[in-house]
N, C-alpha and C positions, 0 to 999 in steps of 0.2 A: 585559469582555466577553475571548471568548478565542478565537482561529481555527486551524483548521487542515484540511491539503488533504487528499482522498482521492491514489489511486491507481490505475492501469490494470493489474492485479492484479501480479506480478511480473516483471521481465526476469528471472530465474531463480532457482528455488528447489528443494532440495533437502537431502539430509543427508551431509555431511560425513562421513571415517574417527574423525574425535576424537569421544572421552564427547560427550554431546550436543549435538552437530550438523546438526539441525537448523536450516536458514537459509534467509533469501533475501536479495532484489537490489531495495528498493522501484523503482515508475516514476512518479515524479510528477505528477500533473493536474492539472489547472485546474478542481475541481471541489473546495468548500469546506463544511464544518461550522462555521458561528456560534455561540455558547455565551455565554447574561448570566448572572450571577448578581446575584440583588438580595439581601443580606442582609437579615433582621426578626429585630430583636433580644426583639420580645414574643412571639417563637415559637421552641421549639425544633427543630422540627420542618423538614424541609424536603418543597420540594414539586417535580415536576419535570414540566414542560410540553413536548412532548405525552407524554401517561402511558408511552407502551411505552418509554419512555428506559430502564431500570432498570440496567443497568450504566454508566449517566453520574450516575443518584442514588445510587450505592450508592458509588460512587467521591466525587462531592462530599461525603457523612455522613464518608466515611474522610478527609478531608482538613480537613475541618472539627472532629473527634476531635481533629486534631495543634495546631491551632490554641490561641492561649491564653487567646482569648474564645469559646467555642463558642459558635456564634447558627444560628438557622434562616434559610428563605429562601427564594427562589422559583429554579428554576435553568429559564430555559429554553433548550432545543439544536432548533437551522433546521439543514438541512440537504438541498444538492441532490444528492449520494451515494447513489444506488439501496441498499436496503440484501442482505444476503446474496448479493450477487452475485459477491463477491472484490474489490472496490473499497476494501478499508479503511471501510468508512461505519465499523462499532464503535471502530474506533482512532482516528478523525479525533474521532467522539461523546466521546472521554475525555481525547486529547490537549488540544480546545476547552475543556472541561470543565475539568480541572485549571489548562490557564490564568486559565480565567474566577473559579474560584474563590479563586485565589492572588492574583489581581490585587485581589479586592475584599477579602481578608482581611489585603491588603499580607502575603502571606505567601511567599518568595521560590519557583519551581517551575525548577529547573536540570533538564535532561533527568535526571540521576542518581537525582532525587526522582521523578522524572513513572514514569520505569522498574522506580524498585520499590514502587512504590502498583498500576500497571497489572498486575504480577505477580501479586498478591494476586486477581487478578479473571477474568482470560483472554489466551488468546495474542494477542500484540500486534504490529502493523505498526511499521514503523520510521518513522512521518510525523513523530516529533514534531522531526527534524533536516531539515534543510533543504539539501539534496542527495540524491542516490541514494547509498543506505547497502547494506553489509550488514550485515545483522541478525538475530540469534537470537531467533525470534519465541516462541518455547516459554518459555524462559527470561528473555524479553524487556530483553538486556542488546546493544550496540552492539557488532558485531565491525570494522567500519571505514567511515569515511566515502571513499566512493570517488569520489568530483568531481558533475560538472554535465557536460552537454550541449546542444547545438544541440537548440532546437524541433523537436519531432516534433508530427506529426498519427497520430491513432489512429482507424480506421475499423470500430469496434466493434459485436459485435451480440451478442444476450443470448440463450443458449438454454432460459430459462424456468426457472422454480423460486426455490428460494433454498438456501443451505447456512448449518446453524450451523456457525461457526468451533471453537468450543468441541470439537464432535461430530469435524467432523470431523479434529482433533487428536489424538484418543483412537485412532484406525483407525490399527493395523502397516502402517508403510513397508514394502514389498516391493521395498526397494533390495536390491543385494549386495554384497558387497565392492568389484566391481568398478566397481559405481554408484558410490559412493560415493568412489572416486577418482576417474572423469568427473565429478563433480562439483565438486570441486577440483582440477581443470584446470580446468572452467570459470568459474569463479570467477576462478584467476587471470588467463585468459585473457578475463574481460569486465572484471575492473580494470586493463589494459593497454589497453583498445579505449577504455574511458572516460576515460583520463588520454590517450587521442591524438585522442577524437574520432571517433573509428571508426563512424560511425551503420551501415556495412555488417555490421560484424563485430558490433555489439549485435546485432544485427537477428539474424543467423545464430545466434547463442547465446540468446538470447530462442527461437527456436522449432523449436532443439535441444533447452532444459526442459521447452518445450510438452511435446513426442514421449515424451521421458522420462516424464513426469508421466502420463501415460495407463494405466496401469496402477494408478495410486491415485485419480484424477477422470477418467473418463474422458468426452471431449469427443467426439458425434456429428456433428459439423463443422468439428472441427478439419484435415481431409484436404483439404475445398473451403476452408476459408478460407488452406492451404497454397497451394492452387492459386491460387488467386484472387490473392493475392501475387505468384507468380509473372507469371500475365499481364497482370494490372497494372504489375510492375518497382516493388513493393516493396519494404523492408528486410528483414520477418520479421513474425511474428506471436507476439504477444504474449495470455498467458492470465493470468487471474484461476485458478492454482492450485488453489485452494480455493474456489473460483467457477463462476459461470454464464457469465464475458464473455468472447469472444476480438475481436480485432482485428489488422489491418494495419495494421503499421507503416509511416510515408512521414515522407518529409525535408521540411518544411516551406518550405527554401530550393532545394529543386529546380523549373529552371523548367519543367519538367511538373508540377509536384506539382497543380495544378486538375486537369489532365485525368487523371489518375492517382485522384486521391482521387474523381471523379465517378463513374472504370469499378469502384473495389471498393465506392463505394456501390450502384450499381446493381446490381451482382455479388450482395453482401450480400443485398440486398434480396431478391434472390429465394431466400438461403439461410435468413435470421431473419423477414421482413417486415417490419421495422424497423432502424434504423443509427441509431447515436447518433456524432456524431463529438468527439474529444478531444483537446485542447492539451496535450502534457506540459509542466513548469516546468522552466525554467533558474534558475540562479541563481549569475551573473557574480562578486556581489559580497557575497554574505553566508551562504559554505561555514561550517559550525557550526566553532568550534574549542576546543579544550579540554587542559589539558595533561596527561590520564588516555588519551584518546585510545589504542586499540590502534592501531600499526604499519599502514596496511594490506597485505594481500596481495600 
């Protein structure tokens, strides 16, 4: 068995001044993919269920090729993460698959190995790390573990349609040199806000990132969602930068949370017709540590 969580888009995503500077900062949420792999020595083929999970199938075959005794089997992928919405569904499928196949074949699956394998398939989110991380999604490598935050709610909407991650990452980025330096500044500010558990500053940076992403992936409802956030006293607006989702961030520890969430949900229903509420994940006792980790920005 293997599991992996999804994200509600990203707290921040853009391009830094350095070479290969495309990056994102994850926003883990309590939506999961669960994968199971049952080896079958009687066959050399791997079957995936459901059949459209072809990237998971590709990854399973790659891992099996590296095993001392290759085998076939059945890979089953179950997920409650909507696909093509910018919620890291594909990344969660792949990470859960790597963990399941590795466990079944008694193969160690450290993060570095999973990154190497995933880089051969597609740009990938940083969901293999238990915490909020800055991640170079196009080159599939960790930049820094930034920490964890108190739990928040995300009152989210979906503008409709779906976005293919691979196609999206082929689009030329319209960001100027000034934009790149602004992203570097925002990443530094966000790292500090996470260390100090400053949800207000986190929400402000998420909103700024959503606005800066408009020339790349325009969201027709962003202005209204920003208004709703101000009206209900939310922290900010998070978006799936490469997807179709937007959400108002709320502090779950706020005494007025229930009132704010109800008001936000009612207003969001008028925008998109349906609303989903997500809960962000906190990792108080399980932050990933490894001697080779980059120094946080």
